[in-house]
C-alpha positions, -999 to 999 in steps of 0.1 A, spaced: 880 -347 594 873 -326 623 840 -312 633 849 -276 622 860 -289 588 827 -307 582 808 -276 592 827 -255 568 821 -279 539 784 -280 546 782 -242 547 799 -240 513 775 -265 498 745 -245 510 759 -214 494 763 -232 460 727 -245 461 713 -211 470 732 -195 441 719 -220 416 683 -215 427 686 -177 424 701 -180 390 674 -202 377 647 -178 390 662 -148 372 667 -168 340 630 -179 340 618 -143 348 638 -129 319 621 -154 295 587 -145 308 595 -108 303 605 -114 267 573 -134 260 553 -106 276 570 -80 254 563 -100 223 526 -105 232 523 -67 239 538 -59 206 514 -83 189 484 -67 206 496 -32 198 498 -42 161 463 -57 162 450 -25 179 464 -4 151 443 -23 125 409 -5 121 378 -27 123 356 -19 92 326 -32 73 327 -37 36 305 -39 6 309 -49 -30 300 -21 -55 272 -34 -78 252 -16 -105 214 -13 -99 184 4 -113 179 38 -98 145 55 -96 145 93 -99 114 103 -81 96 132 -63 77 128 -31 46 148 -22 18 147 3 -17 146 -12 -53 144 -2 -79 117 -8 -115 117 -18 -141 90 -25 -150 87 -62 -185 75 -53 -204 90 -24 -241 87 -32 -268 104 -10 -297 80 -7 -331 97 -6 -367 85 -4 -382 76 -38 -418 71 -25 -437 89 2 -447 70 34 -438 62 70 -405 44 77 -413 11 94 -378 -3 98 -342 9 97 -313 -15 94 -285 8 83 -265 29 108 -235 52 107 -203 33 102 -219 1 89 -202 -16 60 -227 -26 34 -228 -45 1 -246 -34 -31 -283 -44 -28 -282 -48 10 -315 -36 27 -310 -4 46 -346 6 55 -383 -1 47 -411 23 40 -448 14 47 -459 -5 15 -495 -12 23 -510 14 0 -490 2 -29 -499 -35 -22 -536 -25 -23 -531 -6 -55 -512 -36 -69 -541 -59 -62 -565 -35 -79 -543 -33 -109 -542 -71 -111 -580 -73 -109 -583 -46 -137 -560 -65 -159 -580 -97 -155 -613 -79 -162 -599 -64 -194 -584 -97 -205 -619 -113 -201 -636 -86 -221 -609 -88 -248 -613 -125 -251 -650 -121 -255 -645 -94 -281 -621 -117 -300 -649 -143 -303 -674 -116 -315 -650 -104 -342 -645 -140 -353 -683 -147 -356 -690 -114 -374 -662 -121 -399 -680 -153 -408 -714 -136 -411 -700 -109 -433 -685 -136 -456 -720 -152 -457 -737 -119 -464 -758 -119 -433 -745 -86 -418 -729 -55 -432 -693 -45 -431 -701 -17 -408 -710 -40 -380 -677 -59 -384 -658 -26 -384 -674 -16 -351 -665 -50 -335 -629 -45 -347 -628 -10 -332 -640 -23 -298 -614 -50 -299 -586 -24 -305 -600 -2 -276 -599 -32 -252 -563 -41 -263 -552 -5 -256 -570 -5 -222 -553 -38 -213 -519 -23 -222 -525 8 -201 -536 -14 -172 -504 -34 -174 -483 -2 -175 -501 10 -143 -494 -23 -127 -458 -21 -136 -455 14 -122 -472 2 -90 -447 -27 -88 -418 -3 -92 -432 19 -64 -437 -11 -42 -400 -21 -48 -389 14 -38 -404 10 -4 -373 -12 3 -343 11 5 -311 -7 -6 -275 2 -9 -266 12 -45 -228 3 -41 -204 -15 -18 -193 10 8 -198 24 43 -227 45 57 -213 79 66 -245 94 80 -279 80 91 -306 106 87 -338 87 90 -353 68 120 -381 43 123 -415 61 125 -404 92 104 -427 102 76 -408 109 45 -417 126 12 -402 119 -22 -366 133 -22 -361 134 16 -326 123 26 -323 89 43 -285 80 43 -252 93 31 -230 65 17 -194 64 7 -177 39 -16 -144 28 1 -129 9 -28 -126 35 -56 -105 65 -45 -91 96 -60 -58 112 -48 -50 149 -55 -12 155 -56 -2 192 -55 31 202 -72 46 236 -77 43 254 -110 79 247 -117 71 209 -120 49 215 -151 76 201 -174 83 171 -151 49 159 -142 27 142 -169 -1 117 -172 11 81 -171 39 84 -146 41 56 -120 29 66 -85 33 47 -53 7 57 -27 10 50 10 -13 58 38 1 73 70 -22 49 88 -6 19 71 31 26 64 50 -1 44 20 -11 24 21 10 -8 -3 8 -37 10 14 -72 -10 34 -97 -4 61 -123 -12 98 -128 -45 97 -146 -49 134 -155 -36 169 -146 -60 198 -142 -55 223 -170 -54 253 -146 -33 262 -116 -52 266 -83 -57 303 -76 -54 297 -38 -20 280 -36 -7 283 -72 -3 245 -73 -5 220 -101 -31 193 -93 -23 158 -105 -51 133 -101 -45 96 -94 -74 71 -94 -70 38 -78 -89 10 -61 -82 -6 -27 -98 -29 -2 -75 -14 25 -95 6 51 -65 28 58 -73 49 27 -102 72 37 -118 101 19 -106 135 33 -74 120 46 -38 125 35 -16 102 14 21 100 8 30 97 -28 62 89 -47 61 99 -83 87 81 -104 100 106 -130 127 85 -146 144 51 -144 182 51 -145 198 17 -152 233 5 -142 237 31 -116 266 23 -92 252 29 -57 272 26 -24 262 33 12 266 70 21 291 63 49 315 48 25 321 82 8 344 103 30 351 140 25 389 148 26 408 180 19 415 166 -16 378 159 -22 354 129 -19 371 96 -13 363 59 -10 387 33 4 393 1 -17 399 -29 4 425 -55 -7 448 -79 13 441 -64 47 448 -28 37 430 0 20 438 23 -9 423 58 -10 406 67 -43 389 100 -54 354 97 -68 327 119 -83 292 115 -69 257 119 -83 222 114 -68 217 105 -31 187 82 -23 175 61 6 208 61 23 228 53 -9 251 75 -29 256 73 -66 292 71 -79 295 84 -114 333 83 -117 362 67 -99 348 33 -90 342 1 -110 316 -27 -104 329 -55 -83 354 -36 -62 352 -40 -24 351 -7 -5 350 2 32 317 12 47 314 14 85 346 29 99 356 45 66 359 79 82 388 67 104 409 54 76 439 68 57 456 56 26 474 23 32 459 17 66 457 -19 79 421 -30 85 403 -59 101 370 -69 84 340 -72 106 324 -106 104 289 -104 88 261 -111 111 249 -141 92 284 -156 92 289 -148 129 256 -166 138 267 -196 117 301 -198 134 284 -195 168 260 -223 159 288 -245 147 308 -239 180 278 -250 200 274 -281 180 311 -290 185 308 -285 223 277 -308 223 296 -335 205 
């Protein structure tokens, strides 16, 4: 074989190898394109499925209520005044201090009453001695009358003296008791559990009987005034359950009931005044403040309540979307009361059916859907994944 022939054969071999390489490249590229088109179609199908949240329709008890804002007042707010005259020697109470019943608030000079108390004690002892002696006299004279040595008149006089001494002793004891009461009144104490609203007196002041010393308010027993329009006369009645909540402590309601309704309508605002009495240890309820009240008018059992966003308004009316097998079915419903983000369904839905909530506004009849994983389930799946990686 000549040199030219060998060169020609080698050139032909190179052309064959190059053609095979180019063919293999285009064949592989066509396969990748087909796979890419399939993946794109799959992603497009997934994108068309709407991501929604769901809820199962369940009956529940529905409270029909009316909310109002009322005012508070303290049931007990005694004004403490001086019960004896004298100079104030010590003051222990001050504005804003919380006190217990019987706690000492102030003291008034008691020296005059102590002196009088000692005089009363001495007088009682003197009369007791005289009465004891007169008892012995009566006893002797009764014996002498029996023996005929003295007349009955002498015995009667001795008996009269004894009666006088007995009455004098009783009067002395009464005066001593009065002095003791006055002595006790020199110590000013709190009549109830509460808080001092105003301190009027100061140490060194001279007070007369009836002079104001402190203003006290009871913080436990309260009264709420709830004002309703005249049109509520037929709805509001004593005994209805009321939940009271202070604006200063939201989320901590106190349950009570309407105690009474004033028989007349207020001339100033033409309002019906419903009174609620309750007790509380919570400092958030203060006299003169406001209170949020929810009056339960009626209890409706087996009410079918669903989230508001699950009810969608369409040209044909209100609709919900029933979820089954990855798709939804549109169903018309009739609604009732709306309360706390929930809508009552009175017709068109049965208990136990699963309906779309979040995303329901983007749905149409027969649409494919993807269910959002509940937060609790998502957290559990994430925890399980972390444990698998750790192992």
